[in-house]
C-alpha positions in Angstrom: 0.0 0.0 0.0 2.9 2.4 0.8 4.5 1.8 -2.6 1.2 2.5 -4.4 0.8 5.7 -2.5 4.3 6.9 -3.4 3.7 6.0 -7.1 0.5 7.9 -7.1 2.1 11.0 -5.6 5.0 10.8 -8.1 2.6 10.5 -11.0 0.6 13.5 -9.6 3.8 15.5 -9.4 4.6 14.8 -13.0 1.1 15.7 -14.2 1.3 19.0 -12.2 4.4 19.9 -14.2 2.5 19.4 -17.5 3.6 15.8 -17.8 7.2 16.8 -18.5 9.9 15.0 -16.6 13.4 16.4 -16.7 15.5 14.6 -19.3 18.4 12.7 -17.6 22.0 13.3 -18.4 24.4 10.3 -19.0 26.0 10.7 -15.5 25.9 13.1 -12.5 27.3 16.5 -13.5 28.6 19.2 -11.2 27.7 22.6 -12.5 29.6 25.6 -11.1 28.5 29.2 -11.5 30.8 32.2 -10.7 29.0 35.6 -10.5 31.0 38.6 -9.4 27.8 40.1 -7.8 27.4 38.8 -4.3 23.6 38.9 -4.6 23.7 36.9 -7.8 22.0 39.6 -9.9 22.8 40.4 -13.5 21.5 42.7 -16.2 21.3 41.7 -19.9 20.7 43.7 -23.1 20.1 42.1 -26.4 20.6 43.1 -30.0 17.7 43.1 -32.4 15.1 40.3 -32.1 13.6 38.5 -35.1 10.5 36.4 -34.7 9.3 34.2 -37.5 6.7 31.5 -37.6 7.5 27.9 -38.7 6.8 28.8 -42.4 9.6 31.4 -42.2 7.3 34.4 -42.3 8.5 37.3 -40.2 5.9 38.2 -37.6 7.8 41.2 -36.2 11.2 42.5 -35.2 12.2 44.3 -32.0 15.0 46.8 -31.7 16.3 45.1 -28.5 15.3 43.5 -25.2 16.3 44.8 -21.8 16.3 42.2 -19.0 17.6 41.3 -15.6 17.7 38.3 -13.3 19.6 36.2 -10.8 22.3 33.5 -11.2 23.9 32.8 -7.9 27.5 31.7 -7.4 27.3 28.0 -6.4 27.9 24.4 -7.3 25.1 21.9 -8.1 25.6 18.1 -8.7 22.7 16.6 -10.6 21.8 13.9 -13.1 18.9 16.0 -14.5 18.7 19.5 -15.8 19.2 21.9 -12.8 18.0 25.5 -12.8 21.1 27.7 -12.7 19.4 31.0 -12.9 16.5 33.0 -14.4 15.3 36.2 -16.0 13.0 37.9 -13.5 12.0 40.7 -15.8 12.3 41.7 -19.4 11.0 44.3 -21.8 11.1 44.2 -25.6 11.7 47.6 -27.2 10.3 49.0 -30.4 8.6 45.9 -31.9 6.9 46.3 -35.3 5.6 44.0 -38.0 5.9 44.4 -41.8 2.8 46.6 -41.9 4.0 49.0 -39.3 1.8 47.5 -36.5 3.2 47.6 -33.0 3.8 44.6 -30.8 4.5 44.5 -27.0 6.7 42.0 -25.2 7.4 41.7 -21.5 8.2 39.3 -18.7 6.9 40.7 -15.4 4.9 39.9 -12.3 5.1 37.9 -9.0 6.5 34.4 -9.4 6.9 34.8 -13.2 10.3 33.5 -14.3 12.3 32.6 -17.4 14.3 29.7 -16.0 17.7 28.5 -17.3 17.7 24.7 -17.1 21.2 23.5 -17.8 21.1 20.8 -20.5 24.7 20.4 -21.7 28.2 21.9 -21.5 31.0 22.1 -24.2 34.3 22.5 -22.3 36.3 23.3 -25.5 34.2 26.4 -26.2 33.0 27.2 -22.6 29.4 27.0 -23.8 26.4 26.0 -21.8 23.1 24.9 -23.4 19.9 25.8 -21.7 16.3 24.6 -22.3 13.1 25.7 -20.7 10.9 22.8 -19.4 8.0 25.1 -18.7 6.6 28.2 -20.5 8.3 31.3 -19.2 5.3 33.7 -19.4 7.4 36.0 -21.7 4.3 37.4 -23.3 4.0 39.0 -26.8 0.8 40.6 -28.1 -0.3 42.9 -30.9 -1.1 46.5 -29.8 -3.5 47.0 -32.7 -6.9 45.6 -33.5 -5.7 42.2 -35.0 -5.6 40.0 -31.9 -2.6 37.8 -31.2 -1.2 36.9 -27.8 1.4 34.2 -27.1 3.9 33.0 -24.5 7.2 31.3 -25.3 9.2 28.3 -24.1 12.8 28.9 -25.3 14.8 25.9 -26.7 18.5 25.5 -27.2 19.7 28.8 -25.6 23.5 28.9 -25.3 25.6 30.9 -22.9 29.3 31.5 -23.8 31.8 32.3 -21.1 34.3 34.1 -23.3 31.8 36.7 -24.5 29.3 36.5 -21.6 26.5 36.3 -24.1 23.3 34.3 -24.1 22.1 33.3 -27.6 18.5 32.3 -28.4 17.4 30.8 -31.7 14.0 29.1 -31.3 11.0 28.8 -29.0 7.8 26.8 -28.6 4.5 28.8 -28.7 1.7 28.7 -26.2 -1.3 30.7 -27.5 -3.5 32.8 -25.4 -7.3 32.2 -25.5 -10.5 34.2 -24.9 -14.2 33.6 -25.5 -13.6 33.3 -29.3 -10.9 30.7 -29.0 -7.1 30.7 -29.6 -5.6 34.0 -30.8 -3.1 34.5 -33.6 -5.3 32.9 -36.3 -3.4 32.6 -39.6 -0.1 33.6 -37.9 0.7 30.8 -35.3 -0.6 27.5 -34.1 -0.5 25.9 -30.6 2.8 24.3 -29.9 4.5 25.6 -33.0 8.2 26.1 -33.0 9.2 29.6 -34.1 12.4 31.5 -34.8 13.2 33.6 -31.8 16.7 34.9 -32.6 18.7 37.4 -30.6 21.8 37.6 -28.4 22.0 39.0 -24.9 25.1 40.6 -23.3 25.3 39.8 -19.6 26.7 42.3 -17.0 28.7 41.3 -14.9 30.4 38.5 -16.9 29.3 35.3 -15.4 31.3 32.0 -15.8 29.6 28.6 -16.0 31.5 25.3 -16.0 30.6 21.7 -15.7 32.4 18.4 -14.9 31.1 14.8 -15.0 
C-alpha cells in the first residue's frame, strides 16, 4: 500500500508539471556558477530580435530586449537539468511588423520567471546549453486591432563564457485564449516552434563550468 501511495504521488507531481519529466544526463554532472555580484544579480541587453513562424514568415522585429535576473555563485551536482538562474523581468523595445503595426513584449509579475535549465556543456568552447521545461510567461501581443497573444518556451539557448552572451534561436509557442478561441489565427498554431533569434550581453560577466 505504501508503494502504491508513493507511485500515485509521483505521477501526480509529473502531471502537475505538465507531464514533462526532466531529461536525464548520462551521468551526474557538477555545475559551477561564478557571478561577481554577491547577490547573484545580473543585467542583460540584447541586439535586435527577429520572430518568424515555422513557415519562415517574419511576424515582427524588435530593436532590443532589456532584461535582468539572478544567477547565484554556487555548485550543483545533478543527473537531471538543474536550474542555474533566471530572468525575473524583461522588456522588448520598439517591436513592429511588416505593416508597421506595434507589438508589445514583456516578462513581469510575481513568481513569473524565465528559467535557465542546464542541459549540456562544451568544455572546448566554454558554452552551456539551456532549455526551458515550462513556459516562461514571456508574453507578446499585438497592440492594434488584430488579436494575437502568445507565450514562449525557449529551446536551445546557449551561454558562452568568453563573451558573456546568451544566444537564443527558437522557442515553442503557447497561444492565449479568450471567449472566441485561440488567438493568432493565420499567424501561429498551438505548440508551433518559431524562430526567436537574438543575443543578450550579460553584466557582470558570469562564468559557468561543468564536470562529470
